[in-house]
All heavy atoms as a GROMACS GRO file, in nm:
protein
  403
    1MET      N    1  -2.913  -1.832  -2.406
    1MET     CA    2  -2.780  -1.849  -2.390
    1MET      C    3  -2.734  -1.939  -2.512
    1MET      O    4  -2.775  -2.040  -2.533
    1MET     CB    5  -2.723  -1.904  -2.275
    1MET     CG    6  -2.587  -1.907  -2.248
    1MET     SD    7  -2.516  -1.979  -2.096
    1MET     CE    8  -2.575  -1.856  -1.982
    2ASP      N    9  -2.626  -1.888  -2.595
    2ASP     CA   10  -2.563  -1.966  -2.694
    2ASP      C   11  -2.505  -2.102  -2.640
    2ASP      O   12  -2.432  -2.086  -2.542
    2ASP     CB   13  -2.474  -1.877  -2.770
    2ASP     CG   14  -2.432  -1.946  -2.897
    2ASP    OD1   15  -2.499  -1.934  -2.997
    2ASP    OD2   16  -2.318  -1.993  -2.894
    3LYS      N   17  -2.516  -2.194  -2.719
    3LYS     CA   18  -2.437  -2.333  -2.683
    3LYS      C   19  -2.277  -2.315  -2.668
    3LYS      O   20  -2.234  -2.384  -2.591
    3LYS     CB   21  -2.477  -2.436  -2.780
    3LYS     CG   22  -2.411  -2.432  -2.914
    3LYS     CD   23  -2.442  -2.555  -2.993
    3LYS     CE   24  -2.364  -2.553  -3.130
    3LYS     NZ   25  -2.328  -2.665  -3.183
    4ASP      N   26  -2.227  -2.221  -2.749
    4ASP     CA   27  -2.092  -2.197  -2.728
    4ASP      C   28  -2.049  -2.149  -2.596
    4ASP      O   29  -1.945  -2.173  -2.537
    4ASP     CB   30  -2.032  -2.100  -2.846
    4ASP     CG   31  -2.015  -2.167  -2.974
    4ASP    OD1   32  -1.979  -2.275  -2.985
    4ASP    OD2   33  -2.060  -2.104  -3.081
    5ARG      N   34  -2.126  -2.075  -2.535
    5ARG     CA   35  -2.112  -2.018  -2.393
    5ARG      C   36  -2.103  -2.144  -2.302
    5ARG      O   37  -2.032  -2.145  -2.215
    5ARG     CB   38  -2.203  -1.911  -2.366
    5ARG     CG   39  -2.194  -1.786  -2.440
    5ARG     CD   40  -2.262  -1.673  -2.401
    5ARG     NE   41  -2.199  -1.625  -2.278
    5ARG     CZ   42  -2.249  -1.521  -2.205
    5ARG    NH1   43  -2.356  -1.457  -2.236
    5ARG    NH2   44  -2.192  -1.472  -2.095
    6VAL      N   45  -2.208  -2.224  -2.327
    6VAL     CA   46  -2.226  -2.340  -2.218
    6VAL      C   47  -2.092  -2.428  -2.244
    6VAL      O   48  -2.031  -2.473  -2.147
    6VAL     CB   49  -2.337  -2.415  -2.246
    6VAL    CG1   50  -2.354  -2.542  -2.164
    6VAL    CG2   51  -2.471  -2.333  -2.219
    7GLU      N   52  -2.067  -2.470  -2.364
    7GLU     CA   53  -1.953  -2.562  -2.395
    7GLU      C   54  -1.823  -2.487  -2.354
    7GLU      O   55  -1.731  -2.566  -2.305
    7GLU     CB   56  -1.958  -2.598  -2.542
    7GLU     CG   57  -2.073  -2.684  -2.594
    7GLU     CD   58  -2.071  -2.709  -2.730
    7GLU    OE1   59  -1.975  -2.669  -2.817
    7GLU    OE2   60  -2.166  -2.766  -2.785
    8GLY      N   61  -1.800  -2.371  -2.390
    8GLY     CA   62  -1.688  -2.286  -2.348
    8GLY      C   63  -1.672  -2.295  -2.197
    8GLY      O   64  -1.541  -2.314  -2.145
    9SER      N   65  -1.769  -2.265  -2.112
    9SER     CA   66  -1.759  -2.273  -1.977
    9SER      C   67  -1.726  -2.402  -1.917
    9SER      O   68  -1.637  -2.423  -1.816
    9SER     CB   69  -1.893  -2.221  -1.912
    9SER     OG   70  -1.904  -2.088  -1.938
   10ALA      N   71  -1.787  -2.516  -1.980
   10ALA     CA   72  -1.741  -2.649  -1.938
   10ALA      C   73  -1.600  -2.684  -1.968
   10ALA      O   74  -1.535  -2.737  -1.890
   10ALA     CB   75  -1.849  -2.745  -2.010
   11LYS      N   76  -1.555  -2.642  -2.084
   11LYS     CA   77  -1.412  -2.666  -2.129
   11LYS      C   78  -1.323  -2.595  -2.035
   11LYS      O   79  -1.221  -2.646  -1.992
   11LYS     CB   80  -1.400  -2.618  -2.274
   11LYS     CG   81  -1.274  -2.673  -2.337
   11LYS     CD   82  -1.270  -2.633  -2.492
   11LYS     CE   83  -1.368  -2.706  -2.562
   11LYS     NZ   84  -1.359  -2.698  -2.712
   12ASN      N   85  -1.357  -2.462  -2.000
   12ASN     CA   86  -1.274  -2.392  -1.908
   12ASN      C   87  -1.268  -2.454  -1.772
   12ASN      O   88  -1.156  -2.465  -1.714
   12ASN     CB   89  -1.337  -2.249  -1.888
   12ASN     CG   90  -1.243  -2.166  -1.803
   12ASN    OD1   91  -1.123  -2.188  -1.793
   12ASN    ND2   92  -1.297  -2.047  -1.755
   13MET      N   93  -1.380  -2.508  -1.713
   13MET     CA   94  -1.375  -2.575  -1.587
   13MET      C   95  -1.302  -2.705  -1.600
   13MET      O   96  -1.224  -2.747  -1.500
   13MET     CB   97  -1.519  -2.603  -1.534
   13MET     CG   98  -1.588  -2.480  -1.496
   13MET     SD   99  -1.514  -2.396  -1.366
   13MET     CE  100  -1.528  -2.504  -1.238
   14GLY      N  101  -1.312  -2.790  -1.695
   14GLY     CA  102  -1.240  -2.912  -1.715
   14GLY      C  103  -1.092  -2.886  -1.720
   14GLY      O  104  -1.013  -2.958  -1.678
   15GLY      N  105  -1.054  -2.773  -1.797
   15GLY     CA  106  -0.913  -2.734  -1.800
   15GLY      C  107  -0.866  -2.694  -1.667
   15GLY      O  108  -0.748  -2.727  -1.641
   16LYS      N  109  -0.931  -2.628  -1.585
   16LYS     CA  110  -0.882  -2.597  -1.451
   16LYS      C  111  -0.868  -2.722  -1.364
   16LYS      O  112  -0.766  -2.736  -1.295
   16LYS     CB  113  -0.997  -2.504  -1.367
   16LYS     CG  114  -0.994  -2.360  -1.431
   16LYS     CD  115  -1.084  -2.292  -1.351
   16LYS     CE  116  -1.100  -2.134  -1.412
   16LYS     NZ  117  -1.172  -2.041  -1.336
   17LEU      N  118  -0.960  -2.824  -1.382
   17LEU     CA  119  -0.941  -2.958  -1.317
   17LEU      C  120  -0.815  -3.017  -1.364
   17LEU      O  121  -0.744  -3.068  -1.282
   17LEU     CB  122  -1.060  -3.030  -1.321
   17LEU     CG  123  -1.184  -2.983  -1.257
   17LEU    CD1  124  -1.317  -3.074  -1.299
   17LEU    CD2  125  -1.176  -2.994  -1.118
   18LYS      N  126  -0.797  -3.023  -1.490
   18LYS     CA  127  -0.681  -3.100  -1.541
   18LYS      C  128  -0.562  -3.021  -1.498
   18LYS      O  129  -0.460  -3.104  -1.475
   18LYS     CB  130  -0.688  -3.087  -1.699
   18LYS     CG  131  -0.590  -3.180  -1.762
   18LYS     CD  132  -0.617  -3.177  -1.924
   18LYS     CE  133  -0.673  -3.291  -1.988
   18LYS     NZ  134  -0.676  -3.279  -2.130
   19GLU      N  135  -0.553  -2.891  -1.506
   19GLU     CA  136  -0.440  -2.818  -1.459
   19GLU      C  137  -0.402  -2.855  -1.310
   19GLU      O  138  -0.289  -2.872  -1.284
   19GLU     CB  139  -0.458  -2.667  -1.478
   19GLU     CG  140  -0.341  -2.584  -1.434
   19GLU     CD  141  -0.362  -2.434  -1.417
   19GLU    OE1  142  -0.480  -2.398  -1.463
   19GLU    OE2  143  -0.260  -2.355  -1.400
   20GLY      N  144  -0.493  -2.857  -1.235
   20GLY     CA  145  -0.482  -2.885  -1.085
   20GLY      C  146  -0.441  -3.032  -1.078
   20GLY      O  147  -0.344  -3.042  -0.990
   21LEU      N  148  -0.486  -3.116  -1.148
   21LEU     CA  149  -0.435  -3.263  -1.140
   21LEU      C  150  -0.297  -3.266  -1.169
   21LEU      O  151  -0.210  -3.333  -1.115
   21LEU     CB  152  -0.529  -3.345  -1.223
   21LEU     CG  153  -0.480  -3.489  -1.237
   21LEU    CD1  154  -0.497  -3.559  -1.098
   21LEU    CD2  155  -0.575  -3.565  -1.340
   22GLY      N  156  -0.259  -3.183  -1.288
   22GLY     CA  157  -0.122  -3.199  -1.335
   22GLY      C  158  -0.031  -3.131  -1.224
   22GLY      O  159   0.081  -3.194  -1.207
   23LYS      N  160  -0.061  -3.028  -1.159
   23LYS     CA  161   0.015  -2.984  -1.050
   23LYS      C  162   0.032  -3.066  -0.943
   23LYS      O  163   0.134  -3.084  -0.868
   23LYS     CB  164  -0.046  -2.842  -0.999
   23LYS     CG  165  -0.025  -2.712  -1.095
   23LYS     CD  166  -0.077  -2.592  -1.033
   23LYS     CE  167  -0.066  -2.480  -1.140
   23LYS     NZ  168  -0.121  -2.359  -1.070
   24ALA      N  169  -0.083  -3.127  -0.908
   24ALA     CA  170  -0.074  -3.226  -0.785
   24ALA      C  171   0.003  -3.344  -0.805
   24ALA      O  172   0.067  -3.398  -0.716
   24ALA     CB  173  -0.225  -3.264  -0.749
   25THR      N  174   0.012  -3.390  -0.933
   25THR     CA  175   0.084  -3.512  -0.967
   25THR      C  176   0.228  -3.476  -1.019
   25THR      O  177   0.307  -3.571  -1.030
   25THR     CB  178   0.010  -3.596  -1.066
   25THR    OG1  179  -0.005  -3.522  -1.179
   25THR    CG2  180  -0.130  -3.648  -1.006
   26GLY      N  181   0.248  -3.358  -1.038
   26GLY     CA  182   0.383  -3.324  -1.101
   26GLY      C  183   0.390  -3.341  -1.234
   26GLY      O  184   0.503  -3.353  -1.296
   27ASP      N  185   0.280  -3.352  -1.305
   27ASP     CA  186   0.288  -3.385  -1.451
   27ASP      C  187   0.267  -3.253  -1.533
   27ASP      O  188   0.149  -3.206  -1.542
   27ASP     CB  189   0.167  -3.480  -1.496
   27ASP     CG  190   0.159  -3.533  -1.624
   27ASP    OD1  191   0.233  -3.485  -1.704
   27ASP    OD2  192   0.075  -3.618  -1.652
   28SER      N  193   0.381  -3.202  -1.580
   28SER     CA  194   0.368  -3.083  -1.648
   28SER      C  195   0.305  -3.078  -1.779
   28SER      O  196   0.242  -2.984  -1.813
   28SER     CB  197   0.517  -3.030  -1.674
   28SER     OG  198   0.591  -3.118  -1.756
   29LYS      N  199   0.297  -3.211  -1.846
   29LYS     CA  200   0.216  -3.216  -1.975
   29LYS      C  201   0.060  -3.199  -1.943
   29LYS      O  202   0.003  -3.121  -2.018
   29LYS     CB  203   0.242  -3.349  -2.038
   29LYS     CG  204   0.168  -3.375  -2.166
   29LYS     CD  205   0.197  -3.493  -2.227
   29LYS     CE  206   0.111  -3.516  -2.355
   29LYS     NZ  207   0.104  -3.660  -2.411
   30THR      N  208   0.015  -3.259  -1.841
   30THR     CA  209  -0.129  -3.250  -1.814
   30THR      C  210  -0.157  -3.111  -1.760
   30THR      O  211  -0.263  -3.063  -1.804
   30THR     CB  212  -0.168  -3.344  -1.696
   30THR    OG1  213  -0.134  -3.480  -1.742
   30THR    CG2  214  -0.317  -3.349  -1.662
   31GLU      N  215  -0.073  -3.046  -1.694
   31GLU     CA  216  -0.082  -2.915  -1.645
   31GLU      C  217  -0.093  -2.823  -1.760
   31GLU      O  218  -0.184  -2.735  -1.778
   31GLU     CB  219   0.032  -2.876  -1.560
   31GLU     CG  220   0.005  -2.734  -1.501
   31GLU     CD  221   0.119  -2.697  -1.400
   31GLU    OE1  222   0.201  -2.788  -1.363
   31GLU    OE2  223   0.139  -2.567  -1.367
   32ALA      N  224  -0.008  -2.833  -1.867
   32ALA     CA  225  -0.017  -2.759  -1.985
   32ALA      C  226  -0.130  -2.773  -2.065
   32ALA      O  227  -0.187  -2.675  -2.110
   32ALA     CB  228   0.114  -2.774  -2.066
   33GLU      N  229  -0.179  -2.906  -2.072
   33GLU     CA  230  -0.305  -2.933  -2.156
   33GLU      C  231  -0.426  -2.861  -2.082
   33GLU      O  232  -0.511  -2.808  -2.149
   33GLU     CB  233  -0.325  -3.083  -2.155
   33GLU     CG  234  -0.232  -3.157  -2.247
   33GLU     CD  235  -0.247  -3.306  -2.237
   33GLU    OE1  236  -0.328  -3.352  -2.148
   33GLU    OE2  237  -0.187  -3.371  -2.321
   34GLY      N  238  -0.423  -2.858  -1.953
   34GLY     CA  239  -0.535  -2.799  -1.876
   34GLY      C  240  -0.529  -2.644  -1.896
   34GLY      O  241  -0.637  -2.585  -1.927
   35LYS      N  242  -0.412  -2.579  -1.919
   35LYS     CA  243  -0.399  -2.436  -1.936
   35LYS      C  244  -0.461  -2.410  -2.082
   35LYS      O  245  -0.525  -2.312  -2.109
   35LYS     CB  246  -0.270  -2.399  -1.919
   35LYS     CG  247  -0.236  -2.372  -1.770
   35LYS     CD  248  -0.096  -2.328  -1.753
   35LYS     CE  249  -0.039  -2.319  -1.606
   35LYS     NZ  250   0.090  -2.273  -1.590
   36ALA      N  251  -0.422  -2.502  -2.171
   36ALA     CA  252  -0.468  -2.483  -2.314
   36ALA      C  253  -0.616  -2.501  -2.315
   36ALA      O  254  -0.687  -2.431  -2.390
   36ALA     CB  255  -0.393  -2.592  -2.408
   37ASP      N  256  -0.669  -2.599  -2.243
   37ASP     CA  257  -0.821  -2.618  -2.247
   37ASP      C  258  -0.880  -2.499  -2.195
   37ASP      O  259  -0.992  -2.462  -2.240
   37ASP     CB  260  -0.850  -2.736  -2.170
   37ASP     CG  261  -0.818  -2.874  -2.233
   37ASP    OD1  262  -0.790  -2.866  -2.357
   37ASP    OD2  263  -0.814  -2.984  -2.163
   38GLN      N  264  -0.830  -2.435  -2.091
   38GLN     CA  265  -0.890  -2.318  -2.022
   38GLN      C  266  -0.890  -2.200  -2.141
   38GLN      O  267  -0.997  -2.135  -2.145
   38GLN     CB  268  -0.813  -2.266  -1.909
   38GLN     CG  269  -0.828  -2.356  -1.791
   38GLN     CD  270  -0.751  -2.309  -1.678
   38GLN    OE1  271  -0.772  -2.199  -1.623
   38GLN    NE2  272  -0.663  -2.389  -1.623
   39ALA      N  273  -0.787  -2.186  -2.213
   39ALA     CA  274  -0.773  -2.078  -2.310
   39ALA      C  275  -0.894  -2.102  -2.419
   39ALA      O  276  -0.958  -2.012  -2.463
   39ALA     CB  277  -0.633  -2.071  -2.367
   40LYS      N  278  -0.900  -2.232  -2.476
   40LYS     CA  279  -0.982  -2.261  -2.567
   40LYS      C  280  -1.131  -2.236  -2.525
   40LYS      O  281  -1.218  -2.186  -2.587
   40LYS     CB  282  -0.991  -2.414  -2.622
   40LYS     CG  283  -0.862  -2.458  -2.690
   40LYS     CD  284  -0.853  -2.600  -2.717
   40LYS     CE  285  -0.720  -2.636  -2.766
   40LYS     NZ  286  -0.704  -2.780  -2.786
   41GLY      N  287  -1.154  -2.274  -2.394
   41GLY     CA  288  -1.292  -2.249  -2.334
   41GLY      C  289  -1.326  -2.101  -2.320
   41GLY      O  290  -1.432  -2.058  -2.354
   42LYS      N  291  -1.224  -2.021  -2.286
   42LYS     CA  292  -1.252  -1.874  -2.271
   42LYS      C  293  -1.282  -1.812  -2.406
   42LYS      O  294  -1.372  -1.735  -2.419
   42LYS     CB  295  -1.130  -1.816  -2.206
   42LYS     CG  296  -1.111  -1.837  -2.069
   42LYS     CD  297  -0.984  -1.766  -2.010
   42LYS     CE  298  -0.970  -1.810  -1.854
   42LYS     NZ  299  -0.854  -1.755  -1.806
   43VAL      N  300  -1.210  -1.858  -2.511
   43VAL     CA  301  -1.239  -1.810  -2.656
   43VAL      C  302  -1.384  -1.855  -2.705
   43VAL      O  303  -1.453  -1.768  -2.740
   43VAL     CB  304  -1.131  -1.865  -2.752
   43VAL    CG1  305  -1.168  -1.820  -2.889
   43VAL    CG2  306  -1.001  -1.802  -2.717
   44GLN      N  307  -1.408  -1.982  -2.671
   44GLN     CA  308  -1.536  -2.036  -2.713
   44GLN      C  309  -1.650  -1.959  -2.640
   44GLN      O  310  -1.759  -1.925  -2.700
   44GLN     CB  311  -1.551  -2.185  -2.684
   44GLN     CG  312  -1.686  -2.244  -2.753
   44GLN     CD  313  -1.667  -2.399  -2.734
   44GLN    OE1  314  -1.578  -2.457  -2.674
   44GLN    NE2  315  -1.765  -2.458  -2.804
   45ASN      N  316  -1.635  -1.934  -2.504
   45ASN     CA  317  -1.730  -1.857  -2.430
   45ASN      C  318  -1.745  -1.720  -2.481
   45ASN      O  319  -1.856  -1.659  -2.506
   45ASN     CB  320  -1.693  -1.849  -2.285
   45ASN     CG  321  -1.788  -1.798  -2.200
   45ASN    OD1  322  -1.907  -1.772  -2.238
   45ASN    ND2  323  -1.752  -1.799  -2.072
   46ALA      N  324  -1.629  -1.657  -2.533
   46ALA     CA  325  -1.646  -1.514  -2.582
   46ALA      C  326  -1.722  -1.519  -2.715
   46ALA      O  327  -1.799  -1.430  -2.733
   46ALA     CB  328  -1.507  -1.473  -2.592
   47VAL      N  329  -1.698  -1.621  -2.797
   47VAL     CA  330  -1.769  -1.636  -2.926
   47VAL      C  331  -1.904  -1.630  -2.895
   47VAL      O  332  -2.000  -1.581  -2.956
   47VAL     CB  333  -1.711  -1.743  -3.004
   47VAL    CG1  334  -1.807  -1.776  -3.115
   47VAL    CG2  335  -1.572  -1.721  -3.043
   48GLY      N  336  -1.945  -1.711  -2.804
   48GLY     CA  337  -2.090  -1.731  -2.767
   48GLY      C  338  -2.145  -1.601  -2.708
   48GLY      O  339  -2.269  -1.567  -2.740
   49GLY      N  340  -2.073  -1.524  -2.631
   49GLY     CA  341  -2.125  -1.400  -2.598
   49GLY      C  342  -2.149  -1.294  -2.706
   49GLY      O  343  -2.244  -1.226  -2.702
   50ILE      N  344  -2.061  -1.309  -2.797
   50ILE     CA  345  -2.089  -1.215  -2.917
   50ILE      C  346  -2.207  -1.270  -2.997
   50ILE      O  347  -2.290  -1.174  -3.033
   50ILE     CB  348  -1.953  -1.225  -3.014
   50ILE    CG1  349  -1.841  -1.159  -2.945
   50ILE    CG2  350  -1.979  -1.162  -3.150
   50ILE    CD1  351  -1.698  -1.182  -3.001
   51LYS      N  352  -2.220  -1.392  -3.009
   51LYS     CA  353  -2.344  -1.442  -3.081
   51LYS      C  354  -2.471  -1.401  -3.000
   51LYS      O  355  -2.573  -1.358  -3.062
   51LYS     CB  356  -2.340  -1.587  -3.090
   51LYS     CG  357  -2.243  -1.642  -3.192
   51LYS     CD  358  -2.257  -1.789  -3.197
   51LYS     CE  359  -2.162  -1.854  -3.293
   51LYS     NZ  360  -2.170  -2.009  -3.303
   52ASP      N  361  -2.468  -1.411  -2.868
   52ASP     CA  362  -2.584  -1.366  -2.787
   52ASP      C  363  -2.602  -1.210  -2.810
   52ASP      O  364  -2.723  -1.182  -2.818
   52ASP     CB  365  -2.553  -1.399  -2.638
   52ASP     CG  366  -2.581  -1.546  -2.605
   52ASP    OD1  367  -2.650  -1.617  -2.672
   52ASP    OD2  368  -2.548  -1.584  -2.491
   53ALA      N  369  -2.500  -1.133  -2.809
   53ALA     CA  370  -2.520  -0.990  -2.821
   53ALA      C  371  -2.575  -0.963  -2.956
   53ALA      O  372  -2.663  -0.879  -2.967
   53ALA     CB  373  -2.371  -0.921  -2.810
   54LEU      N  374  -2.541  -1.025  -3.057
   54LEU     CA  375  -2.584  -1.000  -3.198
   54LEU      C  376  -2.732  -1.045  -3.205
   54LEU      O  377  -2.811  -0.990  -3.283
   54LEU     CB  378  -2.511  -1.082  -3.306
   54LEU     CG  379  -2.385  -1.032  -3.320
   54LEU    CD1  380  -2.295  -1.123  -3.421
   54LEU    CD2  381  -2.368  -0.885  -3.368
   55LYS      N  382  -2.780  -1.151  -3.126
   55LYS     CA  383  -2.908  -1.196  -3.119
   55LYS      C  384  -3.001  -1.109  -3.047
   55LYS      O  385  -3.125  -1.116  -3.038
   55LYS     CB  386  -2.917  -1.338  -3.070
   55LYS     CG  387  -2.865  -1.438  -3.163
   55LYS     CD  388  -2.875  -1.576  -3.096
   55LYS     CE  389  -2.815  -1.692  -3.188
   55LYS     NZ  390  -2.806  -1.802  -3.126
   56GLY      N  391  -2.942  -1.020  -2.960
   56GLY     CA  392  -3.005  -0.933  -2.852
   56GLY      C  393  -3.050  -0.993  -2.732
   56GLY      O  394  -3.146  -0.952  -2.661
   57LYS      N  395  -2.982  -1.106  -2.690
   57LYS     CA  396  -3.005  -1.169  -2.570
   57LYS      C  397  -2.921  -1.106  -2.451
   57LYS      O  398  -2.808  -1.076  -2.459
   57LYS     CB  399  -2.990  -1.319  -2.573
   57LYS     CG  400  -3.082  -1.381  -2.669
   57LYS     CD  401  -3.063  -1.533  -2.665
   57LYS     CE  402  -3.171  -1.588  -2.753
   57LYS     NZ  403  -3.156  -1.743  -2.746
   0.00000   0.00000   0.00000
């Protein structure tokens, strides 16, 4: 598994936690940052998937 997939998944999970924290505390900035982190994580995970596919894994 490519390291981008691992890091992307971790970033996505961290973003979900941050979004939830922002919602719970009413902090729209933290919530938006969480959503942005999730998007970055999904892209990074997809890049890792492509790398894995090219490597034949």
